[in-house]
PDB file with SEQRES, HELIX, SHEET and CRYST1 records, atoms N, CA, C and O in Angstrom:
SEQRES   1 A   76  MET SER ASP TYR VAL THR VAL SER THR LYS VAL ARG ARG          
SEQRES   2 A   76  GLU LEU LYS GLU GLU ALA GLU ARG LEU GLY VAL LYS ILE          
SEQRES   3 A   76  SER GLU VAL LEU ARG ARG ALA LEU GLU GLU GLU VAL ARG          
SEQRES   4 A   76  THR ARG LYS LEU GLU GLU LEU GLU LYS LYS LEU GLY GLU          
SEQRES   5 A   76  VAL GLY GLU ALA LEU ASP ARG ILE ASP ILE ASP ARG VAL          
SEQRES   6 A   76  VAL LYS SER ILE ARG GLU ASP ARG GLU GLY ARG                  
HELIX    1 AA1 ARG A   13  ARG A   21  1                                   9    
HELIX    2 AA2 ILE A   26  ASP A   58  1                                  33    
HELIX    3 AA3 ILE A   62  GLU A   74  1                                  13    
CRYST1    1.000    1.000    1.000  90.00  90.00  90.00 P 1           1          
ATOM      1  N   MET A   1     122.853 100.538 154.500  1.00  0.00           N  
ATOM      2  CA  MET A   1     123.862 100.814 153.490  1.00  0.00           C  
ATOM      3  C   MET A   1     124.632  99.535 153.190  1.00  0.00           C  
ATOM      4  O   MET A   1     124.911  98.751 154.097  1.00  0.00           O  
ATOM      5  N   SER A   2     124.971  99.323 151.945  1.00  0.00           N  
ATOM      6  CA  SER A   2     125.676  98.115 151.535  1.00  0.00           C  
ATOM      7  C   SER A   2     127.131  98.163 151.959  1.00  0.00           C  
ATOM      8  O   SER A   2     127.751  99.224 152.036  1.00  0.00           O  
ATOM      9  N   ASP A   3     127.650  96.987 152.228  1.00  0.00           N  
ATOM     10  CA  ASP A   3     129.078  96.882 152.485  1.00  0.00           C  
ATOM     11  C   ASP A   3     129.795  96.778 151.154  1.00  0.00           C  
ATOM     12  O   ASP A   3     129.289  96.170 150.211  1.00  0.00           O  
ATOM     13  N   TYR A   4     130.955  97.364 151.081  1.00  0.00           N  
ATOM     14  CA  TYR A   4     131.761  97.306 149.871  1.00  0.00           C  
ATOM     15  C   TYR A   4     133.081  96.650 150.185  1.00  0.00           C  
ATOM     16  O   TYR A   4     133.588  96.751 151.302  1.00  0.00           O  
ATOM     17  N   VAL A   5     133.637  95.976 149.198  1.00  0.00           N  
ATOM     18  CA  VAL A   5     134.966  95.407 149.298  1.00  0.00           C  
ATOM     19  C   VAL A   5     135.750  95.867 148.082  1.00  0.00           C  
ATOM     20  O   VAL A   5     135.178  96.228 147.054  1.00  0.00           O  
ATOM     21  N   THR A   6     137.040  95.848 148.213  1.00  0.00           N  
ATOM     22  CA  THR A   6     137.907  96.220 147.099  1.00  0.00           C  
ATOM     23  C   THR A   6     138.301  94.960 146.351  1.00  0.00           C  
ATOM     24  O   THR A   6     138.731  93.972 146.948  1.00  0.00           O  
ATOM     25  N   VAL A   7     138.148  95.010 145.037  1.00  0.00           N  
ATOM     26  CA  VAL A   7     138.539  93.905 144.171  1.00  0.00           C  
ATOM     27  C   VAL A   7     139.606  94.449 143.244  1.00  0.00           C  
ATOM     28  O   VAL A   7     139.454  95.530 142.674  1.00  0.00           O  
ATOM     29  N   SER A   8     140.671  93.706 143.097  1.00  0.00           N  
ATOM     30  CA  SER A   8     141.732  94.201 142.214  1.00  0.00           C  
ATOM     31  C   SER A   8     142.035  93.166 141.143  1.00  0.00           C  
ATOM     32  O   SER A   8     141.782  91.973 141.310  1.00  0.00           O  
ATOM     33  N   THR A   9     142.578  93.650 140.055  1.00  0.00           N  
ATOM     34  CA  THR A   9     142.967  92.776 138.956  1.00  0.00           C  
ATOM     35  C   THR A   9     144.175  93.387 138.266  1.00  0.00           C  
ATOM     36  O   THR A   9     144.429  94.587 138.372  1.00  0.00           O  
ATOM     37  N   LYS A  10     144.901  92.559 137.573  1.00  0.00           N  
ATOM     38  CA  LYS A  10     146.053  93.050 136.829  1.00  0.00           C  
ATOM     39  C   LYS A  10     145.677  93.176 135.359  1.00  0.00           C  
ATOM     40  O   LYS A  10     145.029  92.299 134.788  1.00  0.00           O  
ATOM     41  N   VAL A  11     146.096  94.276 134.765  1.00  0.00           N  
ATOM     42  CA  VAL A  11     145.916  94.501 133.331  1.00  0.00           C  
ATOM     43  C   VAL A  11     147.232  95.018 132.777  1.00  0.00           C  
ATOM     44  O   VAL A  11     148.086  95.510 133.514  1.00  0.00           O  
ATOM     45  N   ARG A  12     147.375  94.899 131.493  1.00  0.00           N  
ATOM     46  CA  ARG A  12     148.600  95.426 130.877  1.00  0.00           C  
ATOM     47  C   ARG A  12     148.688  96.930 131.124  1.00  0.00           C  
ATOM     48  O   ARG A  12     147.680  97.635 131.070  1.00  0.00           O  
ATOM     49  N   ARG A  13     149.870  97.402 131.387  1.00  0.00           N  
ATOM     50  CA  ARG A  13     150.094  98.820 131.653  1.00  0.00           C  
ATOM     51  C   ARG A  13     149.568  99.679 130.502  1.00  0.00           C  
ATOM     52  O   ARG A  13     148.956 100.724 130.720  1.00  0.00           O  
ATOM     53  N   GLU A  14     149.818  99.218 129.272  1.00  0.00           N  
ATOM     54  CA  GLU A  14     149.396  99.990 128.101  1.00  0.00           C  
ATOM     55  C   GLU A  14     147.870 100.147 128.071  1.00  0.00           C  
ATOM     56  O   GLU A  14     147.355 101.204 127.705  1.00  0.00           O  
ATOM     57  N   LEU A  15     147.165  99.100 128.456  1.00  0.00           N  
ATOM     58  CA  LEU A  15     145.710  99.155 128.466  1.00  0.00           C  
ATOM     59  C   LEU A  15     145.220 100.168 129.487  1.00  0.00           C  
ATOM     60  O   LEU A  15     144.323 100.960 129.199  1.00  0.00           O  
ATOM     61  N   LYS A  16     145.801 100.146 130.670  1.00  0.00           N  
ATOM     62  CA  LYS A  16     145.411 101.102 131.715  1.00  0.00           C  
ATOM     63  C   LYS A  16     145.703 102.533 131.275  1.00  0.00           C  
ATOM     64  O   LYS A  16     144.872 103.424 131.449  1.00  0.00           O  
ATOM     65  N   GLU A  17     146.861 102.743 130.715  1.00  0.00           N  
ATOM     66  CA  GLU A  17     147.231 104.093 130.274  1.00  0.00           C  
ATOM     67  C   GLU A  17     146.308 104.583 129.162  1.00  0.00           C  
ATOM     68  O   GLU A  17     145.907 105.747 129.150  1.00  0.00           O  
ATOM     69  N   GLU A  18     145.974 103.695 128.233  1.00  0.00           N  
ATOM     70  CA  GLU A  18     145.078 104.071 127.138  1.00  0.00           C  
ATOM     71  C   GLU A  18     143.683 104.385 127.675  1.00  0.00           C  
ATOM     72  O   GLU A  18     143.044 105.340 127.234  1.00  0.00           O  
ATOM     73  N   ALA A  19     143.218 103.586 128.621  1.00  0.00           N  
ATOM     74  CA  ALA A  19     141.907 103.833 129.230  1.00  0.00           C  
ATOM     75  C   ALA A  19     141.896 105.189 129.923  1.00  0.00           C  
ATOM     76  O   ALA A  19     140.940 105.951 129.779  1.00  0.00           O  
ATOM     77  N   GLU A  20     142.941 105.495 130.668  1.00  0.00           N  
ATOM     78  CA  GLU A  20     143.026 106.791 131.354  1.00  0.00           C  
ATOM     79  C   GLU A  20     143.056 107.931 130.344  1.00  0.00           C  
ATOM     80  O   GLU A  20     142.403 108.956 130.535  1.00  0.00           O  
ATOM     81  N   ARG A  21     143.823 107.744 129.261  1.00  0.00           N  
ATOM     82  CA  ARG A  21     143.925 108.782 128.233  1.00  0.00           C  
ATOM     83  C   ARG A  21     142.558 109.050 127.609  1.00  0.00           C  
ATOM     84  O   ARG A  21     142.235 110.185 127.258  1.00  0.00           O  
ATOM     85  N   LEU A  22     141.760 107.992 127.476  1.00  0.00           N  
ATOM     86  CA  LEU A  22     140.448 108.122 126.855  1.00  0.00           C  
ATOM     87  C   LEU A  22     139.370 108.543 127.850  1.00  0.00           C  
ATOM     88  O   LEU A  22     138.212 108.718 127.473  1.00  0.00           O  
ATOM     89  N   GLY A  23     139.739 108.705 129.096  1.00  0.00           N  
ATOM     90  CA  GLY A  23     138.784 109.136 130.105  1.00  0.00           C  
ATOM     91  C   GLY A  23     137.867 108.024 130.595  1.00  0.00           C  
ATOM     92  O   GLY A  23     136.786 108.295 131.117  1.00  0.00           O  
ATOM     93  N   VAL A  24     138.291 106.778 130.431  1.00  0.00           N  
ATOM     94  CA  VAL A  24     137.487 105.645 130.882  1.00  0.00           C  
ATOM     95  C   VAL A  24     137.564 105.567 132.399  1.00  0.00           C  
ATOM     96  O   VAL A  24     138.651 105.586 132.978  1.00  0.00           O  
ATOM     97  N   LYS A  25     136.423 105.481 133.025  1.00  0.00           N  
ATOM     98  CA  LYS A  25     136.390 105.301 134.477  1.00  0.00           C  
ATOM     99  C   LYS A  25     136.447 103.796 134.738  1.00  0.00           C  
ATOM    100  O   LYS A  25     135.432 103.101 134.704  1.00  0.00           O  
ATOM    101  N   ILE A  26     137.651 103.321 134.997  1.00  0.00           N  
ATOM    102  CA  ILE A  26     137.914 101.892 135.084  1.00  0.00           C  
ATOM    103  C   ILE A  26     137.031 101.207 136.121  1.00  0.00           C  
ATOM    104  O   ILE A  26     136.474 100.143 135.850  1.00  0.00           O  
ATOM    105  N   SER A  27     136.896 101.796 137.288  1.00  0.00           N  
ATOM    106  CA  SER A  27     136.108 101.153 138.338  1.00  0.00           C  
ATOM    107  C   SER A  27     134.656 100.987 137.908  1.00  0.00           C  
ATOM    108  O   SER A  27     134.033  99.970 138.211  1.00  0.00           O  
ATOM    109  N   GLU A  28     134.115 101.972 137.209  1.00  0.00           N  
ATOM    110  CA  GLU A  28     132.725 101.873 136.745  1.00  0.00           C  
ATOM    111  C   GLU A  28     132.567 100.775 135.698  1.00  0.00           C  
ATOM    112  O   GLU A  28     131.593 100.022 135.715  1.00  0.00           O  
ATOM    113  N   VAL A  29     133.537 100.693 134.787  1.00  0.00           N  
ATOM    114  CA  VAL A  29     133.486  99.668 133.742  1.00  0.00           C  
ATOM    115  C   VAL A  29     133.574  98.275 134.363  1.00  0.00           C  
ATOM    116  O   VAL A  29     132.811  97.381 133.999  1.00  0.00           O  
ATOM    117  N   LEU A  30     134.499  98.095 135.294  1.00  0.00           N  
ATOM    118  CA  LEU A  30     134.656  96.793 135.944  1.00  0.00           C  
ATOM    119  C   LEU A  30     133.413  96.431 136.761  1.00  0.00           C  
ATOM    120  O   LEU A  30     132.982  95.278 136.753  1.00  0.00           O  
ATOM    121  N   ARG A  31     132.843  97.399 137.457  1.00  0.00           N  
ATOM    122  CA  ARG A  31     131.653  97.160 138.260  1.00  0.00           C  
ATOM    123  C   ARG A  31     130.488  96.722 137.369  1.00  0.00           C  
ATOM    124  O   ARG A  31     129.793  95.752 137.673  1.00  0.00           O  
ATOM    125  N   ARG A  32     130.283  97.446 136.268  1.00  0.00           N  
ATOM    126  CA  ARG A  32     129.196  97.091 135.342  1.00  0.00           C  
ATOM    127  C   ARG A  32     129.425  95.717 134.728  1.00  0.00           C  
ATOM    128  O   ARG A  32     128.494  94.921 134.604  1.00  0.00           O  
ATOM    129  N   ALA A  33     130.668  95.442 134.345  1.00  0.00           N  
ATOM    130  CA  ALA A  33     130.978  94.149 133.732  1.00  0.00           C  
ATOM    131  C   ALA A  33     130.726  93.009 134.714  1.00  0.00           C  
ATOM    132  O   ALA A  33     130.175  91.976 134.335  1.00  0.00           O  
ATOM    133  N   LEU A  34     131.122  93.189 135.965  1.00  0.00           N  
ATOM    134  CA  LEU A  34     130.912  92.157 136.972  1.00  0.00           C  
ATOM    135  C   LEU A  34     129.423  91.978 137.264  1.00  0.00           C  
ATOM    136  O   LEU A  34     128.944  90.851 137.388  1.00  0.00           O  
ATOM    137  N   GLU A  35     128.703  93.074 137.372  1.00  0.00           N  
ATOM    138  CA  GLU A  35     127.258  92.992 137.600  1.00  0.00           C  
ATOM    139  C   GLU A  35     126.567  92.257 136.453  1.00  0.00           C  
ATOM    140  O   GLU A  35     125.690  91.426 136.687  1.00  0.00           O  
ATOM    141  N   GLU A  36     126.954  92.555 135.233  1.00  0.00           N  
ATOM    142  CA  GLU A  36     126.354  91.910 134.062  1.00  0.00           C  
ATOM    143  C   GLU A  36     126.688  90.418 134.041  1.00  0.00           C  
ATOM    144  O   GLU A  36     125.827  89.597 133.726  1.00  0.00           O  
ATOM    145  N   GLU A  37     127.917  90.066 134.368  1.00  0.00           N  
ATOM    146  CA  GLU A  37     128.305  88.653 134.386  1.00  0.00           C  
ATOM    147  C   GLU A  37     127.534  87.889 135.459  1.00  0.00           C  
ATOM    148  O   GLU A  37     127.094  86.764 135.221  1.00  0.00           O  
ATOM    149  N   VAL A  38     127.370  88.480 136.620  1.00  0.00           N  
ATOM    150  CA  VAL A  38     126.602  87.840 137.689  1.00  0.00           C  
ATOM    151  C   VAL A  38     125.150  87.672 137.248  1.00  0.00           C  
ATOM    152  O   VAL A  38     124.556  86.618 137.472  1.00  0.00           O  
ATOM    153  N   ARG A  39     124.582  88.686 136.632  1.00  0.00           N  
ATOM    154  CA  ARG A  39     123.198  88.623 136.145  1.00  0.00           C  
ATOM    155  C   ARG A  39     123.062  87.503 135.097  1.00  0.00           C  
ATOM    156  O   ARG A  39     122.089  86.748 135.115  1.00  0.00           O  
ATOM    157  N   THR A  40     124.023  87.403 134.204  1.00  0.00           N  
ATOM    158  CA  THR A  40     124.006  86.373 133.171  1.00  0.00           C  
ATOM    159  C   THR A  40     124.071  84.981 133.786  1.00  0.00           C  
ATOM    160  O   THR A  40     123.325  84.085 133.390  1.00  0.00           O  
ATOM    161  N   ARG A  41     124.967  84.802 134.759  1.00  0.00           N  
ATOM    162  CA  ARG A  41     125.108  83.483 135.395  1.00  0.00           C  
ATOM    163  C   ARG A  41     123.855  83.107 136.177  1.00  0.00           C  
ATOM    164  O   ARG A  41     123.462  81.940 136.192  1.00  0.00           O  
ATOM    165  N   LYS A  42     123.225  84.084 136.826  1.00  0.00           N  
ATOM    166  CA  LYS A  42     121.978  83.802 137.557  1.00  0.00           C  
ATOM    167  C   LYS A  42     120.891  83.348 136.586  1.00  0.00           C  
ATOM    168  O   LYS A  42     120.145  82.412 136.876  1.00  0.00           O  
ATOM    169  N   LEU A  43     120.803  84.010 135.438  1.00  0.00           N  
ATOM    170  CA  LEU A  43     119.812  83.620 134.431  1.00  0.00           C  
ATOM    171  C   LEU A  43     120.090  82.218 133.909  1.00  0.00           C  
ATOM    172  O   LEU A  43     119.160  81.444 133.680  1.00  0.00           O  
ATOM    173  N   GLU A  44     121.363  81.885 133.720  1.00  0.00           N  
ATOM    174  CA  GLU A  44     121.720  80.544 133.269  1.00  0.00           C  
ATOM    175  C   GLU A  44     121.297  79.498 134.305  1.00  0.00           C  
ATOM    176  O   GLU A  44     120.756  78.449 133.954  1.00  0.00           O  
ATOM    177  N   GLU A  45     121.551  79.796 135.592  1.00  0.00           N  
ATOM    178  CA  GLU A  45     121.129  78.888 136.655  1.00  0.00           C  
ATOM    179  C   GLU A  45     119.614  78.701 136.646  1.00  0.00           C  
ATOM    180  O   GLU A  45     119.113  77.582 136.765  1.00  0.00           O  
ATOM    181  N   LEU A  46     118.899  79.807 136.505  1.00  0.00           N  
ATOM    182  CA  LEU A  46     117.442  79.766 136.501  1.00  0.00           C  
ATOM    183  C   LEU A  46     116.918  78.946 135.316  1.00  0.00           C  
ATOM    184  O   LEU A  46     115.993  78.149 135.467  1.00  0.00           O  
ATOM    185  N   GLU A  47     117.515  79.147 134.143  1.00  0.00           N  
ATOM    186  CA  GLU A  47     117.097  78.391 132.964  1.00  0.00           C  
ATOM    187  C   GLU A  47     117.329  76.901 133.172  1.00  0.00           C  
ATOM    188  O   GLU A  47     116.508  76.078 132.767  1.00  0.00           O  
ATOM    189  N   LYS A  48     118.445  76.557 133.802  1.00  0.00           N  
ATOM    190  CA  LYS A  48     118.755  75.149 134.072  1.00  0.00           C  
ATOM    191  C   LYS A  48     117.705  74.559 135.026  1.00  0.00           C  
ATOM    192  O   LYS A  48     117.198  73.461 134.797  1.00  0.00           O  
ATOM    193  N   LYS A  49     117.389  75.292 136.087  1.00  0.00           N  
ATOM    194  CA  LYS A  49     116.392  74.823 137.048  1.00  0.00           C  
ATOM    195  C   LYS A  49     115.017  74.701 136.398  1.00  0.00           C  
ATOM    196  O   LYS A  49     114.286  73.747 136.664  1.00  0.00           O  
ATOM    197  N   LEU A  50     114.664  75.662 135.551  1.00  0.00           N  
ATOM    198  CA  LEU A  50     113.381  75.596 134.853  1.00  0.00           C  
ATOM    199  C   LEU A  50     113.327  74.391 133.929  1.00  0.00           C  
ATOM    200  O   LEU A  50     112.283  73.754 133.789  1.00  0.00           O  
ATOM    201  N   GLY A  51     114.445  74.083 133.304  1.00  0.00           N  
ATOM    202  CA  GLY A  51     114.505  72.903 132.445  1.00  0.00           C  
ATOM    203  C   GLY A  51     114.275  71.636 133.243  1.00  0.00           C  
ATOM    204  O   GLY A  51     113.572  70.730 132.795  1.00  0.00           O  
ATOM    205  N   GLU A  52     114.875  71.572 134.441  1.00  0.00           N  
ATOM    206  CA  GLU A  52     114.697  70.399 135.295  1.00  0.00           C  
ATOM    207  C   GLU A  52     113.244  70.282 135.753  1.00  0.00           C  
ATOM    208  O   GLU A  52     112.681  69.187 135.774  1.00  0.00           O  
ATOM    209  N   VAL A  53     112.645  71.407 136.116  1.00  0.00           N  
ATOM    210  CA  VAL A  53     111.246  71.394 136.540  1.00  0.00           C  
ATOM    211  C   VAL A  53     110.356  70.994 135.363  1.00  0.00           C  
ATOM    212  O   VAL A  53     109.405  70.229 135.522  1.00  0.00           O  
ATOM    213  N   GLY A  54     110.673  71.512 134.201  1.00  0.00           N  
ATOM    214  CA  GLY A  54     109.892  71.172 133.007  1.00  0.00           C  
ATOM    215  C   GLY A  54     109.931  69.689 132.714  1.00  0.00           C  
ATOM    216  O   GLY A  54     108.920  69.094 132.341  1.00  0.00           O  
ATOM    217  N   GLU A  55     111.121  69.080 132.886  1.00  0.00           N  
ATOM    218  CA  GLU A  55     111.243  67.642 132.666  1.00  0.00           C  
ATOM    219  C   GLU A  55     110.373  66.881 133.667  1.00  0.00           C  
ATOM    220  O   GLU A  55     109.720  65.902 133.306  1.00  0.00           O  
ATOM    221  N   ALA A  56     110.364  67.330 134.918  1.00  0.00           N  
ATOM    222  CA  ALA A  56     109.545  66.678 135.939  1.00  0.00           C  
ATOM    223  C   ALA A  56     108.063  66.835 135.604  1.00  0.00           C  
ATOM    224  O   ALA A  56     107.289  65.889 135.753  1.00  0.00           O  
ATOM    225  N   LEU A  57     107.667  68.019 135.154  1.00  0.00           N  
ATOM    226  CA  LEU A  57     106.264  68.255 134.802  1.00  0.00           C  
ATOM    227  C   LEU A  57     105.841  67.419 133.598  1.00  0.00           C  
ATOM    228  O   LEU A  57     104.693  66.984 133.509  1.00  0.00           O  
ATOM    229  N   ASP A  58     106.770  67.199 132.678  1.00  0.00           N  
ATOM    230  CA  ASP A  58     106.450  66.391 131.505  1.00  0.00           C  
ATOM    231  C   ASP A  58     106.122  64.946 131.883  1.00  0.00           C  
ATOM    232  O   ASP A  58     105.398  64.258 131.164  1.00  0.00           O  
ATOM    233  N   ARG A  59     106.655  64.499 133.006  1.00  0.00           N  
ATOM    234  CA  ARG A  59     106.427  63.115 133.433  1.00  0.00           C  
ATOM    235  C   ARG A  59     105.098  62.940 134.168  1.00  0.00           C  
ATOM    236  O   ARG A  59     104.695  61.815 134.464  1.00  0.00           O  
ATOM    237  N   ILE A  60     104.423  64.041 134.461  1.00  0.00           N  
ATOM    238  CA  ILE A  60     103.140  63.962 135.183  1.00  0.00           C  
ATOM    239  C   ILE A  60     102.041  63.586 134.201  1.00  0.00           C  
ATOM    240  O   ILE A  60     101.907  64.183 133.133  1.00  0.00           O  
ATOM    241  N   ASP A  61     101.268  62.598 134.577  1.00  0.00           N  
ATOM    242  CA  ASP A  61     100.137  62.152 133.765  1.00  0.00           C  
ATOM    243  C   ASP A  61      98.923  63.025 134.121  1.00  0.00           C  
ATOM    244  O   ASP A  61      98.290  62.825 135.158  1.00  0.00           O  
ATOM    245  N   ILE A  62      98.614  63.975 133.265  1.00  0.00           N  
ATOM    246  CA  ILE A  62      97.537  64.936 133.518  1.00  0.00           C  
ATOM    247  C   ILE A  62      96.197  64.227 133.694  1.00  0.00           C  
ATOM    248  O   ILE A  62      95.408  64.593 134.565  1.00  0.00           O  
ATOM    249  N   ASP A  63      95.941  63.221 132.874  1.00  0.00           N  
ATOM    250  CA  ASP A  63      94.666  62.504 132.982  1.00  0.00           C  
ATOM    251  C   ASP A  63      94.532  61.861 134.361  1.00  0.00           C  
ATOM    252  O   ASP A  63      93.446  61.845 134.941  1.00  0.00           O  
ATOM    253  N   ARG A  64      95.614  61.343 134.870  1.00  0.00           N  
ATOM    254  CA  ARG A  64      95.586  60.725 136.205  1.00  0.00           C  
ATOM    255  C   ARG A  64      95.311  61.780 137.279  1.00  0.00           C  
ATOM    256  O   ARG A  64      94.562  61.528 138.223  1.00  0.00           O  
ATOM    257  N   VAL A  65      95.917  62.956 137.132  1.00  0.00           N  
ATOM    258  CA  VAL A  65      95.697  64.042 138.093  1.00  0.00           C  
ATOM    259  C   VAL A  65      94.239  64.475 138.066  1.00  0.00           C  
ATOM    260  O   VAL A  65      93.617  64.639 139.116  1.00  0.00           O  
ATOM    261  N   VAL A  66      93.694  64.660 136.871  1.00  0.00           N  
ATOM    262  CA  VAL A  66      92.295  65.077 136.727  1.00  0.00           C  
ATOM    263  C   VAL A  66      91.375  64.031 137.338  1.00  0.00           C  
ATOM    264  O   VAL A  66      90.432  64.370 138.054  1.00  0.00           O  
ATOM    265  N   LYS A  67      91.648  62.761 137.056  1.00  0.00           N  
ATOM    266  CA  LYS A  67      90.839  61.675 137.603  1.00  0.00           C  
ATOM    267  C   LYS A  67      90.882  61.688 139.132  1.00  0.00           C  
ATOM    268  O   LYS A  67      89.850  61.516 139.780  1.00  0.00           O  
ATOM    269  N   SER A  68      92.063  61.889 139.711  1.00  0.00           N  
ATOM    270  CA  SER A  68      92.208  61.928 141.172  1.00  0.00           C  
ATOM    271  C   SER A  68      91.430  63.086 141.776  1.00  0.00           C  
ATOM    272  O   SER A  68      90.794  62.933 142.819  1.00  0.00           O  
ATOM    273  N   ILE A  69      91.477  64.241 141.128  1.00  0.00           N  
ATOM    274  CA  ILE A  69      90.747  65.412 141.631  1.00  0.00           C  
ATOM    275  C   ILE A  69      89.252  65.150 141.589  1.00  0.00           C  
ATOM    276  O   ILE A  69      88.539  65.461 142.542  1.00  0.00           O  
ATOM    277  N   ARG A  70      88.768  64.571 140.477  1.00  0.00           N  
ATOM    278  CA  ARG A  70      87.333  64.278 140.364  1.00  0.00           C  
ATOM    279  C   ARG A  70      86.891  63.273 141.425  1.00  0.00           C  
ATOM    280  O   ARG A  70      85.832  63.416 142.036  1.00  0.00           O  
ATOM    281  N   GLU A  71      87.715  62.267 141.628  1.00  0.00           N  
ATOM    282  CA  GLU A  71      87.389  61.266 142.645  1.00  0.00           C  
ATOM    283  C   GLU A  71      87.344  61.898 144.031  1.00  0.00           C  
ATOM    284  O   GLU A  71      86.475  61.579 144.842  1.00  0.00           O  
ATOM    285  N   ASP A  72      88.277  62.786 144.289  1.00  0.00           N  
ATOM    286  CA  ASP A  72      88.320  63.459 145.577  1.00  0.00           C  
ATOM    287  C   ASP A  72      87.087  64.332 145.785  1.00  0.00           C  
ATOM    288  O   ASP A  72      86.501  64.341 146.868  1.00  0.00           O  
ATOM    289  N   ARG A  73      86.698  65.059 144.752  1.00  0.00           N  
ATOM    290  CA  ARG A  73      85.518  65.929 144.833  1.00  0.00           C  
ATOM    291  C   ARG A  73      84.245  65.116 145.032  1.00  0.00           C  
ATOM    292  O   ARG A  73      83.364  65.506 145.799  1.00  0.00           O  
ATOM    293  N   GLU A  74      84.153  63.999 144.347  1.00  0.00           N  
ATOM    294  CA  GLU A  74      82.971  63.151 144.448  1.00  0.00           C  
ATOM    295  C   GLU A  74      82.884  62.501 145.831  1.00  0.00           C  
ATOM    296  O   GLU A  74      81.791  62.188 146.302  1.00  0.00           O  
ATOM    297  N   GLY A  75      84.015  62.301 146.469  1.00  0.00           N  
ATOM    298  CA  GLY A  75      84.043  61.665 147.778  1.00  0.00           C  
ATOM    299  C   GLY A  75      83.580  62.581 148.887  1.00  0.00           C  
ATOM    300  O   GLY A  75      83.342  62.116 150.001  1.00  0.00           O  
ATOM    301  N   ARG A  76      83.446  63.847 148.625  1.00  0.00           N  
ATOM    302  CA  ARG A  76      83.035  64.820 149.664  1.00  0.00           C  
ATOM    303  C   ARG A  76      81.569  64.895 149.805  1.00  0.00           C  
ATOM    304  O   ARG A  76      81.066  65.659 150.629  1.00  0.00           O  
TER     305      ARG A  76                                                      
END                                                                             
């Protein structure tokens, strides 16, 4: 079972009262918003890392790699 912690934030009283009047389940909204933000940030990190890997791959000379593999195979 997952461990849970309590996270609190301050909002304007009017906003909280309006949310309650409208039947908004504040904890569910905050949980979903936080989960979505974490998911978004993880994707941003991944895209950044993929960009870095792509730059490294662009610097690889494919012809040189192919030549090395052929030489290695011929040496066996």
